[in-house]
N, C-alpha and C positions, 0 to 999 in steps of 0.2 A: 686680736680681733680686728676687723676692718675699721678704719677711722670713719666716724660719722660725717656725712656730708650735710651742708646747709640745706634745709628744707623749708618750703612754705608752711606756715602754721596751719594746723587742721582747722577747717571752717566749723562754725557752730552747727550742731546737729539740726537746728531749725532750717539751715540752708541746704538740706538734702531733700530729695524727692524719691519716693519708692514706687517701683512698678512691679506688677505681678503677672505671671503667666501660669497657666495650668493646662489640663487636658482640653479645656474649652477653647484654648488658643492654638492647639496643634501639637502639644506635647503628648507623647504616647502614654506617659505615666507620670504621676505627680511626685514620685520619690527621685530626687536628683542626687545621685551618689558622688559624682565628681564633675569638675569643670576644667577645661583647658582652652587655650587660645593659640592657634597656629600663627606663624609669622605673617601670613597673608591677611590677618585680622579676623578670620572666621572663628566663631566660638563653637565649642563642642561640649556636649553634655552626655554623661553616662546615666542610663536608667535601666530598670529591670525589663523594659520592653523595647530595648534597642539603643543604638548609638544615634545621637541627634546632632545635626549641625544647624547653626542659626546665622543668617546673613543680615540681620537687622529688620527684615520684613517677614520672612517665612522660616518655619522649622521644616527640616528635611530629615526623615527617619530612615535609618538603615537597620534592617532586622533579617530574620530568616526568609521573609517573603519579598525582600527588595532585590534590586539589581545594583550591585552584586548581593547575593544572599550570604548573610553572616552564618557562622557555625552555631551561634546561640544568641537568644535575645537578651539575656541578663548580662549587662556590661558591668564588670567589676570596678575598673579604674581606667583612666586615660592620661597620657602624658605626651607632650609635643617636644620634639628636639629642634635644634637651631636650623636644621636643613628644611624645616617645614613639614616633617613627617609626623603623623599622629599615630601613636601606638596605643592599643587597647587590649584589655583582657576580658574574659567572660566567666560565667559562673561554673564552667566545666574545665577550666584550666587552659583554654585555647587562647592564642595570641593572634592579633590582627594588626595590619599596617595600612594606613592610607597616606600615600606619598604626595608631595607637593604638585606633581604633574597629574594628579587625579587617579592614579592607578591604585589598585587594591591587591593585597596578598594576605592569605590566611594560613596559619600553622596549627594543625590539631595538636593537642597535648601528647607528649610521648607516653608510651606504655608504662614507663617506670616513674612517671611523675603523677602526683595526685590529680584526680579528675574533680577538683573542687575549685571554688572561686579564687582567683588571684586578686588580692585586695589592694596591692600597691605595685607600681612599676617605677623604676628609676634607671636612668642611663648614666653609666660612669664615663670618665674621660676617654676610655678606650673605645666607646661605642657599644659596650656590652650592656644588655638589658637584664636588670635584676627583677626577679619575680618573687613576691611575698605570698606564700600560701598560708592563710591564717591557721595557726595551730599546727602547721606541717612543715615549717622551715622555709628555706630559700631555694630558688633555682635561678639559672641564668640562660640567656639565649644570645647567640652572636647575630650579627647583621644578616648572615646568610641562612639563619634559621636553625642552627645547631643548638639543641637543648643540652643542659647539664643539670642533673638533680641528684642529690644524695640525701637520703632520709636522715634527720638528726638522730644522734644516739639518745638512749633513755636519759631522762632528767635534764636534757639540754634546754637552755632558755629559749632556743628556737622552736620548741614544741609549744610555747606559750605566747606566740607572737600576736600582736594587735595589728590593726589594719593600716598603720602608718610607718613609713621609713623615709629617711633622707640621706643624701650623700653630702659630705663636706668637701672643701676644696682639695683635700689630699686624697680623695677617693675612699675614705673611711665611711662605712655604712652604719648609720644610727638607726636603731630599731625600737619600736614601741612594743612592750609586752604587758601582760596582766600583772607582772611582778616588778615593774620598773623598766627603765631604759637600759638597753644593752648595746654594745658596740662590737662590730666585726671589722677587724683590721684587714689590710691588703693581703695578708697571708692566710686569711680565713679564720684566725683565732677570734674567739668570742669571749667577752668579759663584761661584767656589769659596770654601771657607773661607779666612780670612786665613792667610798663610804663617807669621805670628808665633805661630799656635797650635801649630805644630810637630806637627801630626797625622801619623801614619804613612801611607804610601802604601798603596793597596789598598782592599779593601771596607770601607766605613764607613757607618753609618746613625744617624739621630737618634732620641731618645726624650724625650718631655716628661712629667715627673712630674705627679701630681695637684695639687701645690702650685705648678706653673709652672716648676720647675727643669728646665733643659735638660741632657741628657746625650748624649754621642756615643760610640758603640761602634765601635771599630776593631779588628777581629780578636779578640784576647783581652784587649784593654785598654779601660777605661772612663774617659772624660774628663768632667769637669763644666764646663759653660760658664757663666762669670760675667762681670761687668763688665770684668775684666782679661783675659778670653780663656778659653781651654780649659786646664784643669789635670788632670793624670793623677791619678785617685783610686784605681784598682784595676788591677792587672796579674795576669791569670789565666794567665800563661805556664805551660805544662805541663799546664794543665787542659783547654784546647781552645778552639775558636772559640765566641764568644757568639752565640746565635741569637735570644734573646728577653730583654727586660728589663722589670722591674716595680719601682716604688717603692711600698711599702705604707704603710698609715696610721701605722705607727710610724716611718716615714722610712727603713727598711731597704730595700736593693736586693736583688732576687732576679734571678739571672742563669740563664737556660736555656742549655744548651750543646749542642754538636753530638753528643757521645757520652759526656758525663760527668755527665749528670743535672742537678740543680738545685743552685745555690750561693746562700747568703745572704751579703750583704756589709753589715757594720755597722761602727761605730766600733771594735768589738773585733777586726775583721779578717774573714778568710774562713772561713765555716762550711759544712760539708757535712751533709746530712741523714744520720742513722744508716742503715745498710744496710737495716734492716728497714722503713724508711719511704721510701727513695728510689724514684722512678719507675723502671720497667724501662729497661734501656739502650736508647738510641735518641735521635733528635733531638727537642728541645723546640721547637715551632713558635710558641707564643704563650703569654702569661700574662695573667691578669685577676684583680683583686681585686673581689669582689662587695660589695654594700652591707652585708653582715653580717660582713665582715672575712675571709672565706675566700678562699684563693688557688686559682684554677682553672688547671690546667696542660694545655695541648693539646700532644700529642706524636704521633709516628707509630706509637705503640703504644697509643693510646687516650686517654681523658680521665681526669685525676687532679684531686682536690680536697684541698688542704692546709688544715686548719682547726685553730684553737687548741682545746686540750682542757682540760677542767676538772681532770683528774688528771694528775700526773706520776708517774714510777716510777724507783726506784733498783734496778737488777737486776745480774745477773752481768756484763753488759757494762760496768757501772760499777765492778766490782771485788768484788762480793759473792762468797763462795765457791760459792754455788749459787743458782739462781733460786727454788727452792721455799723461801720464807721462812716461818718459823713464828712468831716473836715479835719485838717491837720495844720498846725501852726508852730513855728519855732520862735520862742520869745528872745529877748535880748540877753537873757542869761544862759542861753543854749538849751533850755528845757523844751520838750516837745509837748504841745497840748493837742489832745485828740477829742473831738466831739463825736458821740455815738448816739444811737437811738435810745440809750438808757442813761445818758448823762455825760458829764465831762470827766476826763482823766488827764493826768500829767505824767510824762515819762522823764525821769531824771537822767542826767548825763551818764550815770552808771547803769542805766537800763531798768531801774526799778519803776514800776507803774503804780501810781497813787490815784485813787478815785477822789475827785474834787466835787463836793456837793454844792449845788447852786441855791437850792431852796430847801428849807426845813418844813415847809407847809404841806408837802405832799409825800405820800409813801414812795412814790416813784419819781426819780429825777427827770427833768424835762429833756426831751430830745434836742440835741444841739445841731443847728444847721449852718452856723457861720461864726467866725472868730476874727478878731482884729486886735492889735495892740497899738496904743498911742505912745507918744514920745516919753511919757512919764512912767511907762511900764504898766499902765492900767489895761486890763484885758476886757474887751467887749465881747459878749456872748449872745448871739441870736439863736432863738429857739423855734420849735415847731409851732407851739401854740401858747407860749408863756412870755411873749415879748422879748425884751433885751435885758441882760444883766451886765452891770458895770462892776467888775471885780478889781478892787484896788490892790496895789502891791502888798499892803499889810494883811490881805486876806478878807477884809470887809467888802461888802457888796451893796449895790443899790439896784433896784428893779424898776424898769420902765414898762408899763403896760397900758391897758385901756384907761386906767384911772389917771394916767399922765398925758392922755391924748394920743397915744400910739394905737393905731387900729389893730383889731384882733387878726390872728392868722399867722402865716409863716413869715419869719425873718430869715431869708436865704442869703442875704448879702450885707456885708459891713465893709466900710473903708474909712481910713483916717488920712486926711490930707496933710500936706507938709506944714500947713498953718495950724494943725491940731484939730481941724473941724472933723467931727464924727458924722458920717453919713450912714443912714439905715435904710435898707431896701425891704419894704414890707409887702403885704399882699394887696395893698391899696396905694402904691406909689412910694416916693422917696421922701425921707424925713432927715432933718439935720438937728443936732442937739445944740441948743443955744440958751444960755441962762438956766441951764439945768433942766430944760424941757424940750421935747421933740416938736419941731415945726415942719409943716409940709413944704415940699418944693412945688411951687405953682407957676403958672405962666403958660403961654401958648405952646403946644406940643409936649407939655410935661406929662409923663406917664402916670396913670392912675390905677393900673392893674398890678399883677404880680411882678415883682422885681426879682430877676434871676441872677444878676451880677452887678457889681459896682467896682469902679477903679478911679480913685482920685489921683491924677497925675499933674503936678504943678498947678496951673490955673484952670485945668480942665477936669471935668467929671464925666466919666463914661458910664452909661447905664444900660444894662442888658434887660430886655423884656421878652415877652412872648410874641412881640411884633417888631423885632428889629432892635436898633440901637438908638439911644438918645445921647447927644453930645452937648454938654452944658459948658459954655464959656462965658464967664461973667453973668449977665442977665439973659443972654441969648441961648435958646434951646433949639437944637437942630435935630429933626427926626431923620434917621437913616434906615430905609427899608430896602430889603433885597428882593426884588421882584422876580417873576418867572418861576417855572416849575422847579428849577434847581436852586432857587434863592432860599436863604435861611429865614426862619421865623423865630425860633428860640435861641437866645444868646446865653452861653454858659460861663464865659469868663473872658478876661482881658489880660494880656501879658505884653510887657515892653521888652523887645529884643533890639538892642542897638538904639536907634532913634525911631523905630517903627512900633506901632501898636498892632498886635495880633489878636484876633477875635475868634474864640471857639464857639461853634454853633451846631445846630442840627443839620447843617449842610457843609461840613468840613470847616476849614479855617479861612479867615479873611485877613488881609494885611492892609492897614491904613497908613499911607505914606504921602505926605504933602497934598492932602485932600483927595488923593486917588485911592480907591479900594479895589483890591483884586482878590480872587477866590482860588483856593486850592481844595478840591473835593474829590469825590469818588471818580469823576471823569479824568482827573489828573493822577490817579493811582492810589488814592487812599482806599483801604478795603472796607471802611465803614462810613456811615453818614454823620452820626452824632459824635462830636469831639467835645469832651468836657473840660480839659485843661491842656495848655501848651506850656511846656517847661523846657527851657534851653539848658544844656549842661555846659561844662567847661572844656569839653572835648570836640566842640563843633557840631553837635547833634541836637535834635529837638525830640522830646518825648511827649507823646500825645496819649491821653487816657480816653477810654471809651467803655461802652457796655460790653464789648467783645474783646477785651484785652488791652494791652499797652503797646503802642507803636513807637518805633525809633526810626528816624530818618535824618540824613545829613541836612544841616541848615543851609549849606550852599545849594543843594538841589531844591529845597523849598523856596529859596530866594530866586533861583533860576526859573522855576515854573511861574512864580508870582510876577517875574519880570517879562514873561513871555519868551524866554530864550530856550526853554525846554518843555516838552509836552507832558512829561510824567515824572513823578518822584519814585524812588526805590525805597521800599518800606520793609523793616523787620517787624514781625508781629509776634507778640509774646502772650501766652495764656497759662493755664494750669500746668502744662508740661514744663514750664520754665520756673516753677516754684510758687506761682501765685496760688493762694488757697482759693481764690475766686477771680475769674477773669472779668467780673463785673466791677468796674470802677464806678464811683458815684459822681453825679452832676447835680446842677441846680442847687449847689451849696458852695460856700467859698471860705477859705481856699480848700479845694478838694485835692490838690497836689502841690508840693513845694520842693524846692531845692534848699537843703540846709547849708550852713556855713562850711561844713566839711565836704561839700560837693555831692553828697548823697541825695537821692530823690525819694520822696515819701508820698504814697498815694493812698487815699481813702478808698476802700473796696467793701464789698458785701460781706467779706470775712476779714476784718482787721485792717491794719495799716501795712501795706506792702512797701518794701524799700529795696533799692538797688543802688550800687555804686558804679556810676558810669566810668570812673577811672579804672576799674577792674574789668570793664566789659570786654575789651579786646583780648585781654589775657584769658578770660573765661570762655568766651564764645569762639575765639580763634585758637584756643589751646589745642584742640585736636588737629593733627595734620590733615592735609587734603586726603579724603578717603580713597583707598584703592577700589577699583571696579572689577567685579567678577561676573562671568556669564551664569545666569540662572538656568536657562533652557534655550534650545534651538529647535525650531520646527520647520520642516521642509514640506510644503504643501499639506500642512496640518498634521504631519507625523513627526514625532520627536526624533532628533538625531543628536549625536554626541560629537563634540569637538575632538579632533584627533589628538591623542595623548602625546605624540611625538612633535607637536607644533606645526605639522604640515597643514596645507590649505584644505579647507572644506570645499568639496566639489558640488556644483549645482548646475543642472542642465538648463540651457537657455529656454526662456518661456515659463519657468517655474518660479515660485515665490519662496522667500525665506523670512521667518520671523525670529528675531533675537530678543530675548529678555535678559536684562542685566540688572545689577544691584551694586550699590556702594557698600562696602563692608565697614560701616560705622553704626554705632548704636546710640549716638547722641542726636536726637531729632532726625531719624532717618527719613521721615516723611517730608522734611524740608530740604533735603539735599537736591541740588539741581544738576542736570546732566547736559552734555553737549556731545554731538556725534560728528564724525567725518568719514566719508567713504573715499579713501585714496584710490585713484584710478578713475574716479568719476568727478571728484571735486577736491580741491586743496584747502577749502575753507570749512570752518566749524559751523555746525548748525545747532542752535540752542534748542533743547528739548524740554526745558522747565523740569517738572517733577516726573515726566513720562519715563517709564522704565522699560520700554520696548520700542523696537523699530522694525518696520516691514520693508523688505527689499523686493520689488516686483519689476519685471520687465528690463532687467539689466542685460545689456548686449554682451556677447561672449568676450571674455578677457579676464585679467587678474586684478583683484581688488584687495584692500585691507580695510575692514571696518574698525574704527577706533572710537572708544567711548571714554570720556573723562568726567569727573564729578567734583563738586565743591560744596562746602558748607555755605549757607547764605552769607554773602559778603566776604567769603574767604577765597583763598587761592585755588586754582584748578590743580587737580592731581597731576604730578609730573610723569608717573608711570601709567600710561593709558592702557586700557584693555584693548588688545589687538586680536582680531579674528581674520586670518588670511582666507580669502575666498577665490575660487576659480569657477567662472561660468563657462561650462563646456558648450560648444556650438552643437546644434542639431546636425544630423548627418548631411543634410543638404547645405549647411553653413560651413562645412569643413573645407579647408583650402584644397586638399587633394581631390575632393569631389568636384569643386569648381574647375580645377585644372583639367580633370578627366572629362568633365562635361564640355568644357570649351574645346578640347581636342576633338571629341566626338562630333560636336556641332560643326567644327571646321571641316572635318572629313566629309560629313554629310553635305555641307554646302558645296564642297568641291564636286562631289558626285552628282548632286542635283544640277550644278552648273554645267558639268560636262554632258549630262543627259539632255538638258534643255538645249544646249548649244548644238548637239548632234541632231536633235529633233528639228530645230529651226533651220539648220542647214539643208536637211532633206526637204522640209516643207518649202523652203525658199526656192529650191530648184524646181519643185513641182509647180508652185504658183507662178514662177517666172514663165514657165511654158504656157500656162493658162492665160496669164495677163498678156503675153505676147500675141495671143490669138484674138484679143479684143481690141477695140479701138481705144485710142488715147483719150478721147472725150468722155466715153463712158467711165473709164477708170478714174478720171479726175472728178466727175460728178459724184461717183460713189464715195470717193474719199471725202469730198466736202460734206455730203449728207451724214456720213459716219462721224465726222468731227463735230458737226452741229448737234447731233443727237447726244454725243458724249458730254458736250458742254451743258446741254439742257439737263441731263441727269445729274451732273455735278451741282448745278445751280439749285435744282429741286431738293437735293439732299441737304445742301447747306441751309436752305430756307427752312426745311423741316427741323433740323437741329437747332437753329436759332429760335424757332417758335417754341420748341420744347424748353430750351433754357430760359427764355423770357417768361414762359408760363410758370416754371418752377421758381424763378427768382422773384416773381411778382407776389408769391404767397409763402415762400419758405426762407427761413434764415440760413444763410450758407454755412455759418460756423457750427450751429447746434442742431440743424435740421429740424428745428421747431418752426411753428408758424411765425411769420414776421408781423410787424405792426399793422400792415395793411390788411392782412388776412384776419388778424385778431379784431381789428375795428369792425370788419364786416360781421364776424360772429357776434360781437357785442351789440351791434345795431340790430341784428336779427333777434337776439335775446330781449332787447328793450322793446322791440315791436311785439314780441310774444307776450310780454307783460301787459302792454297797452291793449292787446286783444283779449286779455283775461287769462292768459296762459300761466304756467307755473313760474315762481320766482327763481332767483339764483343768487349766488354770492360771488363777489369779485375780490381777488387778492392781488396786490402789487408787491413784488419781492425784490429787494435790492441787496446784493452781496456786500457784506460789511468790509470796509477797508480794502476794497479791490484795487484802488490806485496804488497802495503800498505793495501789493503783489506784483503789479507791472513794474513799479520803480525798483524793487529789490531783486526780483527774479526774472525779469524780462517779459515782454509782451507775449512771447511764445508760451511761457508758463501761465500767464493770464488767460490766453486762449484755451489752453488745456483745462484750466479750472472751470471756464465757462462751459466747455463741452461736458465736463463731468457734472456740473450743476444741471445741465439739460438732461443728462442720463438719470440723475437722482430724482428730478422732478417727474420725468415720465414714469419712473418705477413706483413712485409713491401716490400718484393720482389715480382716479378711476378711469375706466375706458371712456366714459361719457364726458369727462372734464376736458376743457380746452386749455392747452399750455402753449405759451408763446414767449419769444424773446422780443421785447418791444423797444430795446435800445440799450447799448452799452452793457452794464452788468445788471439791467433791470428786466424782470420777467413778470408775466401775468398769468393767473390761473382763473378761468371762468368755470364755476362749479354749478351746473344746472340742478334745480330741485333740491337745494341744500339750504338748511337753516343756518343762522349765525353760530349757534353752539356746535353744530356739526362741522362747519368750516373751521372754527377755532380748534376743534380736536384734530382735523386733518392737518392744520398748520403745526400743531404740537407734534404729531407723528413725523412731519417733515423736518422739524428742528431736531428731533431724536435721530433721524437718519443722517442729518448733516453732522451731528456730534459723533455719531458712531463711526463715520467714515474716517479712517486714520491715514489714508494715502492720497489726500488731495495733492494734485500736482505730481503724482507718481512718486519718485524717490525723494522729492522735496518734503513730503509729509506735512504740508502746510495746514494750519488751522483755518477753517472756513466756516463762517456763520452768516446769517442773513437777518435783515430786518424786514418786517412785512406790515402792510396796512390792509385791513379787511373790512368790507362794507357790504350791505345789502341795499337794493333800491328801496327808496321810501315810497309810500303810497302816492300815486299821482306823478311820480318823477319819470319823465320821458326822455330826458336829455342824457345821452351817453357821456358827453363832455362834463356835465355837472357831476355825474357819478364818478368819473375818473378823477375830478378835482377832489372830491371827498376821500376817495381811496388814497390819493397822493398825500393828503393832509394827515391821514392816519399813519401812512408810511413814515412821514417826517417826524411824527410824534414818537414812533418806535425808535428812530435813529437818534433823536435828541434826548431820549430817556435812557441811553446806555447801549443801544444796539443789541443784537442777538435776542430779539423779542418780537412779539406780534401785538399790534394795537388795532382795535376794531371800533367800528362806529355803525350804529343802525340808523 
């Protein structure tokens, strides 16, 4: 037997996440009979209602009504060979093939073969396809479609075949039957398994693991076949009959059962999935591990996928008093203390969870909001409404409450200084314990409201409140408030990184360094406003907790933004899809997240304590290789076309558009995969597309191009084998070279003929005129010539003056780039509208629109691209406004819309429709496909307001409010 290779240990079952698909998600039927994966990464599923492919985003069904049309809908089994070909059988004995180049071929069953379902397909080393007809023996088919079938003789074991067979490395065929496993040798001889193996009678079938290990499943027992024979490895008596088996990359066995779900078998024994993860009750039909390590489960209740998750969780099911965890703390003995809404618990180093009662006076234990440990090992516990408990190392405790002078209410923060001083953050200010009693912190700027965070650092005490920070140094208290619309109010925590203090708040994080405070918030790339905790790991990254998941970003980028050297941070965002039972972390409690001595990070969430090992992050997240990219569909002028199977170029006529949809063949977080595109022949540089999975090509000049698309997991490498689509844009008839050559030749001949005709005419006229002129006097001839010349000059002058007047009139009122009204014309219209209001006429709304980040378009893509975007903005504005509305470009990337007889809500709705139109347009800048948004200010004249300049100032202020609050929005003022 093959020698076992070193494998990574199997992760705990709690570190898996399960996903489920059914007919509601695009499957044609919920019974998944078989699963295969072709070398390109695409997954295939066999169902009774067709063959299904899956690219990570969409299911595609092939059946009798598809193109191509299959011979039957009921797919019996599927198998993929190393060349990338998928072979499949159906319920009528037909065979199909889908090749790696996308071609299909179907073979109807021969007349001498059974017209029944082929339950299993295997490909032997010669390329021959073996077909298992359940209860009717075996057949073969060569690569060219030649069938061979001989009915088994009476009483042959082949008349009792079950639906599973495998080939070993020698080409020997192992077959499952209802009377045990049988073997067919290379010469066709059939014999039963050796009696010395002591296999039980009845249904048995073989399975070959990816490392070559042979297993035999007999009822509820699993035997391993070795050189010494078959040995019993697992007995699932009482669990049920085994219907599917899989050996994963860790060497663990997964057993699907008749009606008891999925079981994992390891050296540790038999493990069941937790109830919240287990597939719905029903028969498991097949199992498959994909190239990314996920386990796919086909059942009669739909398709399931079991994948390893980044985060694990300790929750109520593990022994915590309640799922809603508030705080977590590691003590000096390496034990983990967890505060929940239903009391305190301790997690021992071996993982055992022990509830720790704080009070015997109440039926329900107090909710814990804060924890701290002093140098002597005493645990201080702050509660929701029961004051503070001092729990000594011997297990005894002392209570501080209103009877001791501590105000009633929440105790959300505790901190112990280096000198042993205990600080308590209450609902009514900060207290410190001295002489066994709590004493308030008083003085100018001392906080007297709810305290949300505390951090004693050396000689300093940092206090978080609902109104900024208080910094206590000696007897001096400094109030630090963060003004402005983007300034923080609530402070959630303090973390020291290096020599700097980082402050978590409801407006991102702040860094305090040498008396200077800088902010990193949503405007700098954070996806959320409120950050509850900032935890640095040992790998150079920082983990941030929030109400909307956990964030991870490089510390170097965070520092660069805080230092003003970089505009934005790059963030990885984790939620329930990454193993969190709840993406809601908890704040206003401390500590709500910690890094333990072993480097793992633990986070209090709405469902337990989540934990992650940053040291394993790269190995986990970057484990899958860069995903390959495949074309999903191609549309030419709205009609679907297919990529040529022979790899030749797809032809497109000049002036027509092409839309290409593509997808990365990865099943781990497919919605997070990022893409980039390049159109060789037009540009040699890559264009980042983010999560966009389509590109529109419009207005390409005639020529040859290659569209390339590559993909990457977040933070991972780009795929090295790009998707390549060769394109040829064919010229229109009048753009063809031969047409231009012919037209030039014809034009030349015509010009020659015209020239010769004119020359002949003028020679004849010249002779005639010479005779006439000779009869007249020289003076009259000269006078006529002078008058003719003067008249000609006069006409030329008049024509030039008329043209100049037309241009001057148009330029005075029209913007030359967008053909909209210019600033002067718009000011006239606005003045007339203001006069109309003064005269008692109807009101109007005024909108100022500014294109977001327009300077970056000019800087990155040239002013020509910027001008093209401005012209397209003008087109969109004209298309979206009413005929009575006045649209003007009043300067640079700024536009104005005057909307007569329009209320403020109606104008807001018009601006909303305009934003929808901007978002829907995917081809800003033509082939550049730039993202373009706008910020807008919207006002209506106030009663008695007669000055257009004042109205414009108010509109401009609303516009700047929209830009300063994040852009891509409309702010209004009445």
